[in-house]
Short mmCIF file of the C-alpha atoms (twelve columns), coordinates in Angstrom:
data_MODEL
# 
_entry.id   MODEL 
# 
loop_
_atom_site.group_PDB 
_atom_site.id 
_atom_site.type_symbol 
_atom_site.label_atom_id 
_atom_site.label_alt_id 
_atom_site.label_comp_id 
_atom_site.label_asym_id 
_atom_site.label_seq_id 
_atom_site.Cartn_x 
_atom_site.Cartn_y 
_atom_site.Cartn_z 
_atom_site.pdbx_PDB_model_num 
ATOM 1   C CA . MET A 1   -9.719  12.174  0.799   1 
ATOM 2   C CA . LEU A 2   -8.586  11.566  -2.877  1 
ATOM 3   C CA . SER A 3   -10.738 10.164  -5.769  1 
ATOM 4   C CA . LYS A 4   -10.544 8.298   -8.855  1 
ATOM 5   C CA . GLN A 5   -9.057  10.307  -12.169 1 
ATOM 6   C CA . GLN A 6   -6.987  12.727  -10.108 1 
ATOM 7   C CA . PRO A 7   -3.138  12.750  -10.176 1 
ATOM 8   C CA . ALA A 8   -1.906  10.524  -7.571  1 
ATOM 9   C CA . PRO A 9   0.327   12.484  -4.809  1 
ATOM 10  C CA . ASP A 10  3.938   11.851  -5.529  1 
ATOM 11  C CA . PHE A 11  6.091   10.142  -2.819  1 
ATOM 12  C CA . ASN A 12  9.573   9.544   -1.835  1 
ATOM 13  C CA . SER A 13  9.894   6.908   0.927   1 
ATOM 14  C CA . PRO A 14  12.435  4.397   1.866   1 
ATOM 15  C CA . ASN A 15  11.709  0.574   1.410   1 
ATOM 16  C CA . GLN A 16  12.663  -2.116  3.720   1 
ATOM 17  C CA . TYR A 17  16.456  -1.774  2.361   1 
ATOM 18  C CA . ASN A 18  16.279  1.899   3.133   1 
ATOM 19  C CA . THR A 19  16.356  2.483   -0.626  1 
ATOM 20  C CA . PRO A 20  14.236  5.548   -1.741  1 
ATOM 21  C CA . VAL A 21  11.117  4.677   -3.735  1 
ATOM 22  C CA . THR A 22  9.326   7.457   -5.841  1 
ATOM 23  C CA . LEU A 23  6.244   7.344   -7.868  1 
ATOM 24  C CA . GLY A 24  7.965   8.969   -10.738 1 
ATOM 25  C CA . GLN A 25  10.337  5.907   -11.279 1 
ATOM 26  C CA . PHE A 26  7.266   3.873   -12.271 1 
ATOM 27  C CA . ARG A 27  5.672   6.578   -14.492 1 
ATOM 28  C CA . GLY A 28  5.135   5.435   -18.094 1 
ATOM 29  C CA . ARG A 29  6.272   1.824   -16.890 1 
ATOM 30  C CA . LYS A 30  4.208   0.217   -14.598 1 
ATOM 31  C CA . ASN A 31  0.944   0.447   -12.657 1 
ATOM 32  C CA . VAL A 32  1.063   0.698   -8.959  1 
ATOM 33  C CA . VAL A 33  -0.802  -0.815  -6.045  1 
ATOM 34  C CA . LEU A 34  -0.222  1.550   -3.041  1 
ATOM 35  C CA . TYR A 35  -1.709  -0.179  -0.100  1 
ATOM 36  C CA . PHE A 36  -1.690  1.330   3.435   1 
ATOM 37  C CA . TYR A 37  -1.885  -0.796  6.580   1 
ATOM 38  C CA . PRO A 38  -1.845  -0.045  10.193  1 
ATOM 39  C CA . LYS A 39  1.163   -2.186  11.583  1 
ATOM 40  C CA . ASP A 40  3.619   -4.849  10.538  1 
ATOM 41  C CA . ASP A 41  3.093   -8.412  11.946  1 
ATOM 42  C CA . THR A 42  -0.321  -7.698  13.178  1 
ATOM 43  C CA . PRO A 43  -3.346  -10.491 12.301  1 
ATOM 44  C CA . GLY A 44  -4.968  -8.422  9.431   1 
ATOM 45  C CA . CYS A 45  -2.009  -6.645  8.157   1 
ATOM 46  C CA . THR A 46  -0.215  -10.177 7.860   1 
ATOM 47  C CA . ILE A 47  -3.316  -11.770 5.900   1 
ATOM 48  C CA . GLU A 48  -3.383  -8.898  3.672   1 
ATOM 49  C CA . ALA A 49  0.552   -9.004  3.002   1 
ATOM 50  C CA . ASN A 50  0.414   -12.709 2.348   1 
ATOM 51  C CA . GLN A 51  -2.411  -12.492 -0.006  1 
ATOM 52  C CA . PHE A 52  -0.536  -9.885  -1.979  1 
ATOM 53  C CA . THR A 53  2.560   -12.042 -1.995  1 
ATOM 54  C CA . ALA A 54  0.490   -15.074 -3.203  1 
ATOM 55  C CA . LEU A 55  -0.647  -13.018 -6.302  1 
ATOM 56  C CA . ALA A 56  2.508   -11.095 -6.894  1 
ATOM 57  C CA . THR A 57  3.531   -13.084 -10.052 1 
ATOM 58  C CA . GLU A 58  -0.170  -12.278 -11.335 1 
ATOM 59  C CA . PHE A 59  0.303   -8.651  -10.598 1 
ATOM 60  C CA . SER A 60  3.637   -8.854  -12.409 1 
ATOM 61  C CA . LYS A 61  2.159   -10.405 -15.503 1 
ATOM 62  C CA . HIS A 62  -0.224  -7.227  -15.576 1 
ATOM 63  C CA . ASN A 63  2.891   -4.867  -15.276 1 
ATOM 64  C CA . THR A 64  2.137   -3.903  -11.761 1 
ATOM 65  C CA . VAL A 65  4.214   -3.364  -8.793  1 
ATOM 66  C CA . ILE A 66  2.717   -3.736  -5.263  1 
ATOM 67  C CA . LEU A 67  4.004   -1.268  -2.433  1 
ATOM 68  C CA . GLY A 68  2.662   -1.499  1.116   1 
ATOM 69  C CA . VAL A 69  3.016   1.471   3.370   1 
ATOM 70  C CA . SER A 70  2.771   1.795   7.115   1 
ATOM 71  C CA . GLN A 71  4.793   3.970   9.843   1 
ATOM 72  C CA . ASP A 72  6.847   1.101   10.816  1 
ATOM 73  C CA . SER A 73  10.805  1.288   10.389  1 
ATOM 74  C CA . CYS A 74  12.782  -0.127  7.585   1 
ATOM 75  C CA . THR A 75  14.060  -2.430  10.163  1 
ATOM 76  C CA . SER A 76  10.729  -3.465  11.138  1 
ATOM 77  C CA . HIS A 77  9.603   -4.074  7.447   1 
ATOM 78  C CA . LEU A 78  12.592  -6.234  6.830   1 
ATOM 79  C CA . ALA A 79  11.890  -8.405  9.772   1 
ATOM 80  C CA . PHE A 80  8.045   -8.695  8.653   1 
ATOM 81  C CA . ILE A 81  9.121   -9.621  5.122   1 
ATOM 82  C CA . ASP A 82  11.694  -12.251 6.339   1 
ATOM 83  C CA . LYS A 83  9.244   -13.737 8.881   1 
ATOM 84  C CA . PHE A 84  6.511   -14.287 6.206   1 
ATOM 85  C CA . GLY A 85  8.617   -14.554 2.990   1 
ATOM 86  C CA . LEU A 86  6.720   -11.517 1.452   1 
ATOM 87  C CA . LYS A 87  7.280   -10.683 -2.083  1 
ATOM 88  C CA . VAL A 88  6.258   -7.158  -1.796  1 
ATOM 89  C CA . ASP A 89  8.177   -3.895  -1.119  1 
ATOM 90  C CA . LEU A 90  7.276   -1.954  2.225   1 
ATOM 91  C CA . LEU A 91  7.644   1.756   2.359   1 
ATOM 92  C CA . ALA A 92  8.762   3.324   5.895   1 
ATOM 93  C CA . ASP A 93  6.291   6.345   6.308   1 
ATOM 94  C CA . THR A 94  8.033   7.112   9.651   1 
ATOM 95  C CA . SER A 95  7.169   10.790  9.468   1 
ATOM 96  C CA . GLY A 96  3.418   10.177  8.469   1 
ATOM 97  C CA . GLU A 97  3.804   12.529  5.487   1 
ATOM 98  C CA . LEU A 98  2.795   9.922   2.686   1 
ATOM 99  C CA . CYS A 99  -0.267  8.937   5.031   1 
ATOM 100 C CA . LYS A 100 -1.352  12.405  5.422   1 
ATOM 101 C CA . SER A 101 -0.998  13.125  1.355   1 
ATOM 102 C CA . TYR A 102 -3.258  10.211  0.676   1 
ATOM 103 C CA . GLY A 103 -5.722  10.889  3.308   1 
ATOM 104 C CA . VAL A 104 -5.358  7.578   5.281   1 
ATOM 105 C CA . TRP A 105 -4.332  9.128   8.646   1 
ATOM 106 C CA . GLN A 106 -7.676  9.571   10.383  1 
ATOM 107 C CA . GLU A 107 -9.480  9.454   13.584  1 
ATOM 108 C CA . LYS A 108 -10.463 5.745   14.393  1 
ATOM 109 C CA . GLU A 109 -12.580 4.344   17.120  1 
ATOM 110 C CA . ARG A 110 -11.944 1.152   18.832  1 
ATOM 111 C CA . ASN A 111 -13.483 -0.160  22.083  1 
ATOM 112 C CA . GLY A 112 -14.840 3.568   22.696  1 
ATOM 113 C CA . GLU A 113 -11.478 5.104   22.405  1 
ATOM 114 C CA . LYS A 114 -10.752 7.391   19.736  1 
ATOM 115 C CA . LYS A 115 -7.298  7.906   18.405  1 
ATOM 116 C CA . MET A 116 -5.472  8.697   15.124  1 
ATOM 117 C CA . GLY A 117 -4.160  5.855   12.915  1 
ATOM 118 C CA . ILE A 118 -3.683  4.524   9.532   1 
ATOM 119 C CA . VAL A 119 -7.160  3.609   7.984   1 
ATOM 120 C CA . ARG A 120 -6.503  0.519   5.775   1 
ATOM 121 C CA . SER A 121 -6.734  1.749   2.275   1 
ATOM 122 C CA . THR A 122 -5.805  1.156   -1.419  1 
ATOM 123 C CA . PHE A 123 -4.853  3.073   -4.356  1 
ATOM 124 C CA . ILE A 124 -4.424  1.931   -7.639  1 
ATOM 125 C CA . ILE A 125 -2.255  4.421   -9.905  1 
ATOM 126 C CA . ASP A 126 -2.182  3.883   -13.680 1 
ATOM 127 C CA . LYS A 127 1.109   4.298   -15.662 1 
ATOM 128 C CA . ASN A 128 0.413   7.869   -16.056 1 
ATOM 129 C CA . GLY A 129 0.469   8.627   -12.348 1 
ATOM 130 C CA . VAL A 130 -3.330  8.912   -12.149 1 
ATOM 131 C CA . LEU A 131 -5.651  7.399   -9.511  1 
ATOM 132 C CA . ALA A 132 -7.468  4.663   -11.445 1 
ATOM 133 C CA . ASP A 133 -9.158  3.428   -8.211  1 
ATOM 134 C CA . VAL A 134 -9.379  4.624   -4.548  1 
ATOM 135 C CA . GLU A 135 -10.594 2.543   -1.605  1 
ATOM 136 C CA . TYR A 136 -10.712 3.757   2.046   1 
ATOM 137 C CA . GLY A 137 -11.511 1.417   4.983   1 
ATOM 138 C CA . VAL A 138 -10.902 -1.802  3.044   1 
ATOM 139 C CA . ASN A 139 -11.368 -5.303  4.518   1 
ATOM 140 C CA . HIS A 140 -8.099  -7.156  4.421   1 
ATOM 141 C CA . GLU A 141 -9.745  -10.472 3.677   1 
ATOM 142 C CA . GLY A 142 -9.860  -11.321 0.004   1 
ATOM 143 C CA . HIS A 143 -8.660  -7.868  -0.904  1 
ATOM 144 C CA . ALA A 144 -5.630  -8.483  -2.940  1 
ATOM 145 C CA . GLN A 145 -7.769  -10.566 -5.508  1 
ATOM 146 C CA . SER A 146 -10.252 -7.822  -5.653  1 
ATOM 147 C CA . VAL A 147 -7.372  -5.309  -6.548  1 
ATOM 148 C CA . LEU A 148 -6.031  -7.806  -9.157  1 
ATOM 149 C CA . ASP A 149 -9.434  -8.059  -10.745 1 
ATOM 150 C CA . LYS A 150 -9.469  -4.219  -10.955 1 
ATOM 151 C CA . ILE A 151 -5.998  -4.374  -12.459 1 
ATOM 152 C CA . LYS A 152 -7.099  -6.696  -15.180 1 
ATOM 153 C CA . GLN A 153 -9.570  -3.977  -16.371 1 
ATOM 154 C CA . LEU A 154 -6.946  -1.480  -16.951 1 
# 
């Protein structure tokens, strides 16, 4: 698992429009909120995406871009964005490489059944590409506001 003050792992993943997005393109210019969620258009993930969308203007005022990541396809991401009018970019980590590099691909247990999956997690990466905050196993409810409060401290 990652921890604060270490360099954030670089990434190159397509967004909902199948356009490559890299961490390097924000270096020196913007803070990045990289949040990992299990699946498009599921209850908790929809709440989290809608809350980030509701605060998108505030994040922008603090020179911060929001990137959601799941293993869903670009097509699935686009449908999710269109359905809810989301104002965040969603990265398609179909290979699972990005999830593994950030340590969010973990064994989870639900109803007594163990299986591998994405643990809802959020990383705040400062303009220098350093992890300013690391949170594994977050609760989606109210999470976007909590992240915004941390961004305001940077």
